[in-house]
VMD Tcl script that draws the C-alpha trace (Angstrom):
set ca {
  {-0.15 0.21 0.27}
  {1.32 3.17 -1.01}
  {1.62 6.09 1.55}
  {-0.72 8.62 1.84}
  {0.93 12.03 2.43}
  {-2.45 14.05 2.30}
  {-3.94 11.46 4.86}
  {-1.47 12.13 7.20}
  {-1.87 15.87 6.71}
  {-5.38 14.90 7.28}
  {-4.59 13.76 10.83}
  {-1.97 16.10 11.74}
  {-4.64 19.19 10.97}
  {-7.50 16.64 13.19}
  {-5.29 16.28 15.90}
  {-3.94 19.73 16.14}
  {-7.92 20.60 16.27}
  {-8.65 18.55 18.85}
  {-5.56 19.53 21.02}
  {-6.25 23.24 20.66}
  {-9.74 22.93 21.81}
  {-8.90 20.91 24.51}
  {-6.59 23.21 25.82}
  {-9.03 25.92 25.09}
  {-11.39 24.27 27.62}
  {-9.04 24.39 30.82}
  {-8.04 27.44 30.07}
  {-11.74 28.55 29.75}
  {-12.12 26.61 33.56}
  {-9.61 28.40 34.69}
  {-10.27 31.89 33.34}
  {-13.69 31.61 34.97}
  {-12.64 30.63 38.31}
  {-12.75 26.80 38.31}
  {-9.23 26.70 39.50}
  {-9.63 28.65 42.28}
  {-11.34 27.54 46.06}
  {-11.01 24.02 47.84}
  {-12.84 21.45 45.34}
  {-10.46 21.87 42.31}
  {-10.65 17.64 42.42}
  {-14.70 18.11 42.46}
  {-14.19 20.07 39.35}
  {-12.26 18.03 37.30}
  {-13.78 14.78 38.30}
  {-17.74 16.44 37.63}
  {-17.01 19.94 36.23}
  {-18.09 21.90 39.07}
  {-21.96 20.21 38.00}
  {-22.79 23.17 35.49}
  {-22.33 21.18 32.16}
  {-25.38 22.52 30.13}
  {-27.93 20.79 27.79}
  {-25.85 21.75 24.90}
  {-22.21 20.43 25.58}
  {-23.58 17.62 28.43}
  {-25.87 16.22 25.45}
  {-22.83 15.76 23.37}
  {-20.37 14.72 25.94}
  {-22.96 11.87 26.57}
  {-23.81 10.60 23.20}
  {-19.76 10.55 22.30}
  {-19.60 8.34 25.84}
  {-21.54 5.86 23.88}
  {-20.54 6.46 20.31}
  {-17.19 5.63 19.68}
  {-14.89 3.46 17.97}
  {-16.18 0.03 18.27}
  {-19.56 1.82 18.27}
  {-19.31 2.51 14.95}
  {-16.97 -0.10 13.65}
  {-19.22 -2.88 15.50}
  {-22.37 -1.66 13.95}
  {-21.01 -1.72 10.56}
  {-19.32 -5.18 10.74}
  {-22.45 -6.74 12.39}
  {-24.81 -5.03 9.30}
  {-22.41 -6.69 6.84}
  {-21.64 -10.17 8.54}
  {-23.52 -12.64 6.81}
  {-25.76 -14.80 9.07}
  {-25.84 -11.50 11.36}
  {-26.86 -8.40 9.54}
  {-29.29 -5.54 10.83}
  {-30.66 -7.61 13.22}
  {-27.89 -8.22 15.17}
  {-26.79 -4.97 15.13}
  {-27.83 -4.37 18.70}
  {-25.69 -1.50 19.87}
  {-27.78 1.62 18.73}
  {-31.14 0.09 20.27}
  {-29.32 -1.47 22.91}
  {-27.32 1.86 23.98}
  {-30.06 4.10 23.43}
  {-32.39 2.20 25.71}
  {-29.56 2.21 28.05}
  {-29.70 5.64 28.46}
  {-33.62 5.97 28.69}
  {-33.62 3.75 31.65}
  {-30.87 5.39 32.79}
  {-32.65 8.52 32.81}
  {-35.82 7.52 33.84}
  {-34.52 5.47 36.88}
  {-30.82 6.12 37.78}
  {-29.90 9.54 37.07}
  {-32.23 11.29 39.80}
  {-31.36 9.45 42.32}
  {-27.77 9.69 42.06}
  {-27.69 13.36 41.05}
  {-29.84 14.80 43.49}
  {-27.74 12.92 46.40}
  {-25.20 14.82 45.27}
  {-22.39 12.20 44.51}
  {-19.03 12.80 42.88}
  {-18.41 8.59 41.36}
  {-20.57 5.86 40.68}
  {-19.01 4.13 43.60}
  {-20.32 6.55 46.31}
  {-23.51 4.90 47.29}
  {-21.60 1.60 47.69}
  {-19.28 3.41 50.13}
  {-21.81 4.41 51.76}
  {-23.46 1.52 52.66}
  {-21.04 -1.46 51.85}
  {-18.38 0.10 53.25}
  {-14.46 0.89 51.93}
  {-13.38 -2.67 51.78}
  {-15.99 -3.57 49.47}
  {-16.10 -0.28 47.47}
  {-12.56 -1.48 46.75}
  {-13.80 -4.97 45.15}
  {-16.13 -3.20 43.16}
  {-13.66 -0.58 41.57}
  {-12.14 -4.02 39.79}
  {-14.72 -4.61 37.87}
  {-15.74 -0.82 37.12}
  {-11.82 -0.72 36.31}
  {-11.36 -3.56 34.21}
  {-14.40 -1.96 32.22}
  {-12.72 1.34 31.87}
  {-9.19 -0.08 30.91}
  {-10.06 -2.62 28.65}
  {-12.59 -0.68 26.79}
  {-9.85 2.53 25.98}
  {-7.20 -0.47 25.05}
  {-10.05 -2.21 22.52}
  {-10.73 1.17 20.76}
  {-6.92 2.57 20.45}
  {-6.35 -1.04 18.98}
  {-9.15 -0.52 16.27}
  {-7.67 2.63 15.61}
  {-4.51 1.58 15.35}
  {-6.05 -1.07 12.66}
  {-7.88 1.63 10.87}
  {-4.80 3.97 10.01}
  {-3.24 0.98 8.42}
  {-5.28 0.31 5.82}
  {-6.67 3.87 4.89}
  {-3.19 5.62 5.53}
  {0.18 3.06 5.72}
  {1.64 4.27 8.54}
  {3.30 2.64 11.73}
  {0.17 0.95 13.69}
  {2.25 1.52 17.01}
  {3.22 4.98 16.27}
  {-0.57 5.82 15.53}
  {-1.60 4.40 18.55}
  {0.73 5.83 21.09}
  {0.29 9.73 18.74}
  {-3.64 9.36 19.62}
  {-3.32 8.17 23.11}
  {-0.83 10.95 24.36}
  {-2.68 13.45 22.99}
  {-6.07 12.17 24.74}
  {-4.22 11.93 27.76}
  {-2.54 15.43 27.66}
  {-5.77 17.19 27.28}
  {-7.52 15.38 29.79}
  {-4.33 16.22 32.45}
  {-4.78 19.74 31.62}
  {-8.50 20.59 31.85}
  {-10.23 17.06 32.88}
  {-14.08 16.76 32.12}
  {-14.07 19.99 30.89}
  {-11.89 19.45 28.09}
  {-13.29 15.70 27.65}
  {-17.03 17.47 27.51}
  {-15.77 20.44 24.76}
  {-13.30 18.06 22.72}
  {-16.74 15.61 22.27}
  {-18.14 18.30 20.86}
  {-15.77 18.55 18.15}
  {-15.20 14.93 17.77}
  {-19.42 14.29 17.48}
  {-19.30 16.47 14.70}
  {-16.47 15.33 13.23}
  {-17.66 11.46 13.29}
  {-21.37 12.97 11.51}
  {-20.07 14.97 8.85}
  {-16.89 12.10 7.71}
  {-19.20 8.97 7.34}
  {-22.14 11.16 6.12}
  {-19.96 12.67 3.31}
  {-18.29 8.98 2.45}
  {-21.38 7.65 2.14}
  {-22.95 9.19 -1.46}
  {-19.85 8.60 -2.68}
  {-19.65 4.56 -1.58}
  {-23.30 4.23 -2.69}
  {-22.82 5.58 -6.40}
  {-19.90 3.59 -7.00}
  {-20.19 1.26 -9.80}
  {-19.35 -2.48 -7.83}
  {-22.25 -1.68 -5.57}
  {-25.83 -2.94 -6.09}
  {-28.82 -1.07 -5.12}
  {-29.39 -1.85 -1.00}
  {-32.84 -1.75 -0.60}
  {-32.69 -5.13 -3.15}
  {-29.80 -6.78 -0.86}
  {-31.93 -5.97 2.00}
  {-33.87 -9.46 1.38}
  {-32.27 -10.93 -1.62}
  {-29.29 -12.63 -1.85}
  {-27.14 -10.88 -4.53}
  {-23.20 -11.12 -3.24}
  {-23.59 -12.76 0.53}
  {-27.01 -13.55 2.46}
  {-29.41 -10.15 3.14}
  {-27.71 -7.56 5.11}
  {-31.38 -7.47 6.95}
  {-31.03 -10.51 8.66}
  {-32.85 -12.63 10.52}
  {-33.13 -14.16 14.02}
  {-33.05 -17.98 14.50}
  {-35.50 -19.49 16.95}
  {-32.66 -21.73 18.05}
  {-30.25 -18.31 19.33}
  {-33.14 -16.05 20.61}
  {-32.40 -16.46 23.74}
  {-28.98 -15.64 22.94}
  {-30.41 -12.47 20.89}
  {-32.15 -11.06 24.08}
  {-28.95 -12.26 26.40}
  {-27.03 -9.95 24.72}
  {-29.95 -6.71 24.45}
  {-30.37 -7.21 28.08}
  {-26.56 -7.20 28.47}
  {-26.20 -3.92 26.25}
  {-29.28 -2.41 27.68}
  {-28.91 -2.87 31.23}
  {-25.33 -3.60 31.60}
  {-24.46 -0.05 30.12}
  {-25.76 1.54 32.96}
  {-23.46 1.02 35.36}
  {-20.30 2.89 33.79}
  {-18.74 5.49 35.55}
  {-18.51 7.22 32.03}
  {-21.94 7.58 31.99}
  {-22.34 8.91 35.52}
  {-19.84 11.02 35.39}
  {-21.93 13.01 32.75}
  {-24.63 12.40 35.13}
  {-23.30 14.02 38.00}
  {-21.94 17.07 36.52}
  {-25.51 18.44 35.59}
  {-26.69 21.20 36.80}
  {-29.80 19.41 38.70}
  {-31.54 15.97 38.55}
  {-33.71 17.03 36.02}
  {-30.82 18.23 33.81}
  {-29.24 14.63 34.15}
  {-32.27 12.82 32.87}
  {-33.00 15.55 29.99}
  {-29.30 14.65 28.94}
  {-29.86 11.23 29.25}
  {-32.81 11.00 26.94}
  {-30.77 13.54 23.82}
  {-27.87 10.96 24.34}
  {-30.81 8.01 23.58}
  {-31.32 10.17 20.58}
  {-28.11 10.94 19.35}
  {-27.07 7.41 19.75}
  {-29.69 6.48 17.23}
  {-29.03 9.00 14.37}
  {-25.13 8.24 14.92}
  {-25.93 4.62 13.88}
  {-27.36 5.36 10.60}
  {-24.30 6.17 8.15}
  {-22.56 3.01 10.21}
  {-25.85 0.63 8.91}
  {-25.73 2.48 5.72}
  {-22.04 1.55 5.31}
  {-22.27 -2.05 6.71}
  {-25.21 -2.73 3.66}
  {-23.18 -1.13 1.09}
  {-20.19 -3.80 1.79}
  {-22.62 -6.42 2.13}
  {-23.78 -5.38 -1.36}
  {-20.24 -5.29 -3.27}
  {-18.91 -6.91 -5.73}
  {-15.68 -6.60 -4.26}
  {-14.01 -8.22 -7.52}
  {-14.75 -4.52 -9.05}
  {-12.85 -2.69 -6.83}
  {-9.27 -2.43 -5.65}
  {-9.49 -4.23 -2.74}
  {-9.59 -7.28 -4.10}
  {-11.19 -10.66 -5.56}
  {-12.01 -11.67 -2.37}
  {-14.55 -10.24 -0.08}
  {-13.36 -8.99 3.42}
  {-15.67 -11.88 5.12}
  {-13.12 -14.00 3.56}
  {-10.41 -12.21 4.25}
  {-11.03 -12.39 8.10}
  {-11.40 -8.38 8.04}
  {-15.26 -8.14 8.29}
  {-14.36 -6.27 11.67}
  {-12.30 -3.65 9.02}
  {-15.44 -3.09 6.79}
  {-16.16 0.09 7.72}
  {-12.39 1.96 6.91}
  {-12.27 -0.91 3.85}
  {-15.55 0.69 2.01}
  {-13.93 4.28 2.88}
  {-11.01 3.22 1.24}
  {-11.70 1.34 -1.58}
  {-15.13 2.87 -2.61}
  {-14.60 6.32 -1.96}
  {-11.97 8.87 -3.31}
  {-8.86 9.32 -1.34}
  {-9.88 12.82 -0.09}
  {-13.27 11.85 0.89}
  {-12.01 8.48 2.77}
  {-9.53 11.41 4.58}
  {-12.78 13.01 6.16}
  {-14.12 8.97 7.39}
  {-10.53 8.45 8.86}
  {-10.83 11.73 11.07}
  {-14.52 10.61 11.63}
  {-13.16 7.12 12.85}
  {-10.31 8.65 14.76}
  {-12.75 11.03 16.56}
  {-14.71 8.52 17.49}
  {-11.94 6.73 19.34}
  {-10.69 9.87 21.14}
  {-13.77 10.67 21.96}
  {-14.08 7.51 24.18}
  {-10.63 7.15 25.20}
  {-10.63 10.00 27.24}
  {-13.45 10.06 28.81}
  {-12.80 6.13 30.18}
  {-9.24 7.36 31.34}
  {-10.74 10.61 33.23}
  {-13.71 8.16 34.67}
  {-10.66 5.15 36.48}
  {-8.75 8.28 37.74}
  {-11.83 9.87 39.26}
  {-12.93 6.24 40.68}
  {-9.68 5.54 42.03}
  {-8.44 9.19 43.60}
  {-11.53 9.52 44.85}
  {-13.12 6.47 46.21}
  {-9.77 4.24 46.58}
  {-7.21 7.13 47.77}
  {-8.84 9.70 49.92}
  {-12.13 7.81 51.16}
  {-10.25 4.06 51.72}
  {-6.70 5.36 52.81}
  {-6.35 9.08 53.36}
  {-9.58 10.45 54.52}
  {-7.99 13.70 55.78}
  {-5.75 14.27 51.90}
  {-5.87 18.25 51.01}
  {-7.62 18.73 47.95}
  {-4.57 19.76 45.98}
  {-3.22 16.18 47.15}
  {-6.03 14.10 45.17}
  {-6.15 16.68 42.43}
  {-1.92 15.56 41.46}
  {-3.26 11.66 42.49}
  {-5.38 12.30 39.42}
  {-3.07 13.72 37.31}
  {-1.17 10.75 37.92}
  {-3.64 8.38 37.49}
  {-4.42 9.47 34.35}
  {-1.08 9.26 32.82}
  {-1.04 5.54 34.60}
  {-4.34 4.23 33.21}
  {-3.30 5.83 29.54}
  {-0.07 4.18 29.71}
  {-1.86 0.79 30.76}
  {-4.41 1.17 28.23}
  {-1.90 1.84 25.23}
  {0.42 -0.84 26.40}
  {-2.21 -3.25 26.37}
  {-3.42 -1.70 22.85}
  {-0.06 -2.59 21.32}
  {1.02 -5.44 23.02}
  {-2.58 -7.56 23.71}
  {-3.85 -10.16 21.42}
  {-7.05 -10.82 22.95}
  {-7.69 -7.01 23.86}
  {-11.36 -7.49 22.46}
  {-11.57 -10.41 24.31}
  {-11.21 -8.96 28.15}
  {-13.21 -6.17 27.08}
  {-16.08 -8.56 26.55}
  {-15.88 -10.27 29.55}
  {-15.34 -7.16 31.93}
  {-18.25 -5.49 30.31}
  {-20.05 -8.84 31.05}
  {-18.62 -8.55 34.76}
  {-20.14 -5.10 34.83}
  {-23.53 -6.05 33.98}
  {-23.49 -9.28 36.59}
  {-21.66 -7.54 39.46}
  {-22.11 -3.68 39.42}
  {-25.88 -3.54 38.52}
  {-27.75 -5.81 40.75}
  {-25.55 -4.19 43.21}
  {-26.67 -0.61 42.01}
  {-29.97 -1.58 41.79}
  {-29.70 -3.19 45.32}
  {-27.83 0.12 47.03}
  {-30.57 2.49 45.38}
  {-33.72 0.75 45.72}
  {-33.56 -1.80 48.44}
  {-33.91 -1.30 51.69}
  {-31.75 -3.49 54.20}
  {-28.54 -4.97 51.85}
  {-26.00 -5.10 53.79}
  {-22.08 -5.56 53.02}
  {-22.57 -9.37 53.47}
  {-25.57 -9.60 51.15}
  {-23.17 -7.29 48.46}
  {-20.14 -10.51 48.94}
  {-22.13 -12.80 48.15}
  {-23.80 -11.53 45.57}
  {-20.49 -10.43 43.74}
  {-19.37 -14.28 44.38}
  {-22.23 -15.80 42.72}
  {-22.28 -13.58 39.98}
  {-18.43 -13.80 39.08}
  {-18.62 -17.47 39.52}
  {-21.66 -18.19 37.32}
  {-20.01 -15.68 34.44}
  {-16.96 -17.30 34.53}
  {-18.19 -20.94 34.63}
  {-19.87 -20.03 31.11}
  {-16.21 -19.67 29.45}
  {-15.41 -16.96 27.02}
  {-14.38 -17.92 23.51}
  {-12.51 -14.74 22.68}
  {-9.71 -15.43 25.41}
  {-10.58 -19.08 25.22}
  {-11.65 -19.97 28.04}
  {-13.19 -22.93 28.29}
  {-16.72 -23.42 30.60}
  {-16.92 -25.59 33.63}
  {-20.78 -25.25 34.14}
  {-22.53 -26.05 30.89}
  {-25.39 -24.77 30.58}
  {-28.54 -25.92 28.85}
  {-28.46 -25.88 24.92}
  {-25.11 -25.59 25.02}
  {-23.42 -26.53 21.24}
  {-20.05 -26.93 19.89}
  {-19.47 -24.38 16.81}
  {-16.67 -24.26 14.18}
  {-14.88 -20.96 13.32}
  {-12.59 -21.49 10.07}
  {-9.67 -18.85 9.31}
  {-9.98 -18.42 6.04}
  {-6.42 -17.19 5.70}
  {-4.87 -20.11 7.57}
  {-7.44 -22.78 7.02}
  {-7.54 -23.38 10.50}
  {-10.53 -24.79 12.28}
  {-11.40 -23.90 15.74}
  {-14.05 -25.33 18.11}
  {-15.71 -23.58 20.82}
  {-18.62 -23.94 23.49}
  {-21.35 -21.38 22.38}
  {-23.98 -21.08 25.47}
  {-27.36 -20.28 23.71}
  {-28.96 -20.37 27.61}
  {-29.10 -16.57 28.71}
  {-26.72 -17.57 31.33}
  {-25.46 -13.48 31.50}
  {-28.91 -12.38 32.28}
  {-29.62 -15.56 34.54}
  {-26.53 -14.88 36.62}
  {-27.20 -11.14 37.02}
  {-30.34 -11.90 38.54}
  {-28.67 -14.47 40.99}
  {-26.31 -12.11 41.95}
  {-29.09 -9.72 42.77}
  {-31.03 -12.08 44.54}
  {-27.80 -13.67 46.54}
  {-27.43 -10.12 47.67}
  {-31.68 -9.18 48.78}
  {-31.23 -13.04 50.67}
  {-27.91 -12.79 52.64}
  {-28.84 -9.46 53.49}
  {-31.78 -9.92 55.27}
  {-31.00 -13.62 56.67}
  {-27.73 -11.98 58.15}
  {-29.73 -9.23 59.38}
  {-32.46 -11.55 61.12}
  {-29.66 -13.57 62.68}
  {-27.70 -10.88 63.93}
  {-30.66 -8.58 65.54}
  {-32.10 -11.46 66.59}
  {-29.53 -12.38 69.07}
  {-29.49 -16.13 67.48}
  {-25.22 -14.88 66.04}
  {-23.55 -13.09 68.63}
  {-22.71 -9.71 67.49}
  {-19.12 -9.58 67.85}
  {-18.91 -12.12 64.74}
  {-20.24 -8.99 62.61}
  {-16.54 -9.00 61.16}
  {-17.56 -7.01 58.34}
  {-19.24 -4.45 60.60}
  {-22.35 -4.34 58.82}
  {-25.55 -5.19 60.43}
  {-24.67 -4.05 64.47}
  {-21.00 -2.60 64.36}
  {-22.22 0.61 61.96}
  {-20.37 2.83 64.48}
  {-16.82 1.98 62.48}
  {-14.89 3.94 59.98}
  {-16.00 1.05 57.78}
  {-19.49 2.05 56.94}
  {-19.57 5.90 55.31}
  {-21.90 8.47 56.14}
  {-23.01 11.60 53.43}
  {-20.99 13.62 54.94}
  {-18.08 11.76 54.65}
  {-18.90 11.24 50.77}
  {-20.67 14.09 49.30}
  {-19.24 17.56 49.10}
  {-21.95 20.53 49.85}
  {-19.84 23.94 49.43}
  {-21.59 25.54 52.14}
  {-20.62 23.57 55.29}
  {-19.59 19.72 54.75}
  {-16.08 18.81 53.47}
  {-14.96 16.08 51.83}
  {-12.18 14.97 55.04}
  {-15.12 15.29 57.63}
  {-16.09 12.11 59.22}
  {-19.12 12.28 61.28}
  {-20.43 8.93 63.08}
  {-23.35 6.75 62.27}
  {-25.76 6.44 64.74}
  {-26.97 2.68 65.50}
  {-30.69 2.48 64.66}
  {-32.30 -1.36 65.39}
  {-36.01 -2.82 65.49}
  {-37.42 -1.78 62.00}
  {-39.41 -4.79 60.54}
  {-37.97 -6.27 57.55}
  {-41.48 -5.63 55.61}
  {-41.29 -2.23 55.92}
  {-37.51 -1.58 55.24}
  {-37.72 -3.49 51.98}
  {-38.21 -1.02 49.31}
  {-36.39 2.02 49.49}
  {-38.87 4.39 47.93}
  {-37.56 7.59 49.57}
  {-35.17 7.57 46.89}
  {-37.63 7.69 44.05}
  {-39.09 10.96 45.19}
  {-35.74 12.82 46.72}
  {-35.35 15.65 43.91}
  {-33.84 17.95 46.69}
  {-31.52 18.95 49.13}
  {-31.82 16.94 52.52}
  {-30.14 16.85 56.00}
  {-27.86 14.87 56.66}
  {-29.53 12.93 59.02}
  {-32.43 12.05 56.33}
  {-29.75 11.14 53.45}
  {-27.60 8.57 55.53}
  {-29.49 4.90 54.07}
  {-29.46 2.68 57.08}
  {-29.23 -1.29 57.27}
  {-31.91 -1.86 58.74}
}
mol new
graphics top color blue
foreach p $ca { graphics top sphere $p radius 0.5 }
foreach p [lrange $ca 0 end-1] q [lrange $ca 1 end] { graphics top cylinder $p $q radius 0.2 }
display resetview
């Protein structure tokens, strides 16, 4: 492949523009007084809670519309046997934002949390918060690594430059402006990046559609021309597998720090809900050009193009169908616009994930678990260090790990199976405690890992009903790979088992301790009768109120016993709480 100097110039111009916007956003924040006072760390994490609808809607949309989103949607529409019916990400993530806005945004924002892990540490303590940090961190880091890896492969398709160099430069730029401006830089660059994605892909679509090798996509949607119709279908034997994956996207897309970072940055709980609904609409709109590009790929006689005689599916390059269409069905100057779109999509997700991971570590692990007396300036420097460390870790994984997508699939499953039921319990079920949280964590982890993971070549040790052995043929080498496919919706079943285990073990231990059947001295997690310890945190410790609450303050939690189990099951109070409450009212008790 020839080296394209024009493509390199286009990339340089685009990256300089993103870097300029990121630095400008940081300067704007500083000049407006954002760097002054004792809450710099909170402004970096949640932008001072004054993100408006325009910027907020763009940055929340860009959180999901990343490199994996636009590339993955085009890939599934293109793949024979899958098609649009299996391109679940657009509708799954859109519904995820709707559900998040309806049920989760309001209680999280109205209670003034700073990160997603705050309510866990408030109810379950700092050690359980540390355990829940692990799958949350894995999801953010592996996601960043996966999309950086995809960016390198995309650049290699359109512009013949070194993949490693492209990944490193892209990561360094994203890390730098995130370091300088925090959420402000991430949010404002997301606005530019989303425009680039939309314009870059829509400019490319008409040129690709008009290529002589492309048949009418309305015909190939239902008829076999070069491959099976791109609308696809759901085989009855795969309906539970389809439903399992859709539930994972819809519900598993909620418990991510990248989402709640935007929710918590809104100026009010109502704004947080509106931002979620705007982003849901944005996700659907941004998926349209990717769907069209996937359909174009399925409607092309690749023998008439510069790609070669064999189609991408026979070259094991289905995952690169979007850049392949841009490269071989569009003029070179148009493909560079599309290249900017892909680069923008990758960076808009990578910077968000790196900032989210560093926010959770600096606040929930370093500050609340180890250094509750840490100064605000100290927290800022911890954030800066971890932004660099986590960014470097994601970059190294993108360069060195061949199964990075498998790692992300597994970690995203763990977010769905472990963190989502914990979030349900901590927000909407009164009386859950650390013992139930640990039980739910273990149950969910064992049931998910037991099902195996083909991407990581992890064999199952639990064979769920309906499992089959499938074969995957590598067309280039001719090798045949066999793996176990679990058609039973075991991921959703694992999530439900984790939730039920949390509730059941919480109420069982509560009853055993409070009835005197178990001695209070065995409450070694300080979760039921020993809540006076520092392990369980109260609202004053977790929530920063600019008037009279300091993050380093620790207010003792008073013990309250004797409430009936029936009266404490549903936490209906949180559904209607939309205003400031006293710290005493906001302490959720495990009784």
